[in-house]
Steps between C-alpha positions, in 0.01 A plus 500: 500500500647838408516793739181675388298178505623433854410853612150476353440154644613608847301823482174316440585244766545780755184671376301197615634555853494881507277657234601844379293787365480549126718812524770308691493217245530746214793672668671165563475413129633845405792446738562153355519655154734773623719237667517306174611817321771539766631150427346334808705704743452443874449874537391718213390857441203630309359847441184535707300664219582214262406242762167675559422487128591131484272406788221744418491659846610832640485703816354339807399181319859446391639567849244267661586224253871543573438493877294183457780325313751612764273387785462152354872468427485507121731799458739737669488865400735795538460843343792619293712806559382660178138595462290226345747213525392209716692188599334164545588148596257220429547313826262220549533301183875465457 
């Protein structure tokens, strides 16, 4: 099984135990895509505005979805030093 197949399989396995909101799921898939573009790095950066477009959320909905993923251990998040850059680590599924 390749990396993406494993990530998707594990994601849906965890979803059976701890369901996530639609916004959190959409954000997770946007982060998975961004991680793929970064070459499957343990930690990767993405511009917040681009991530919001990819997941179709913005403002409070986006922040709630991110908090939900953090709370359930799917990701780690750190704001970047430059405006708009965000750093993520997709924790749970590695």
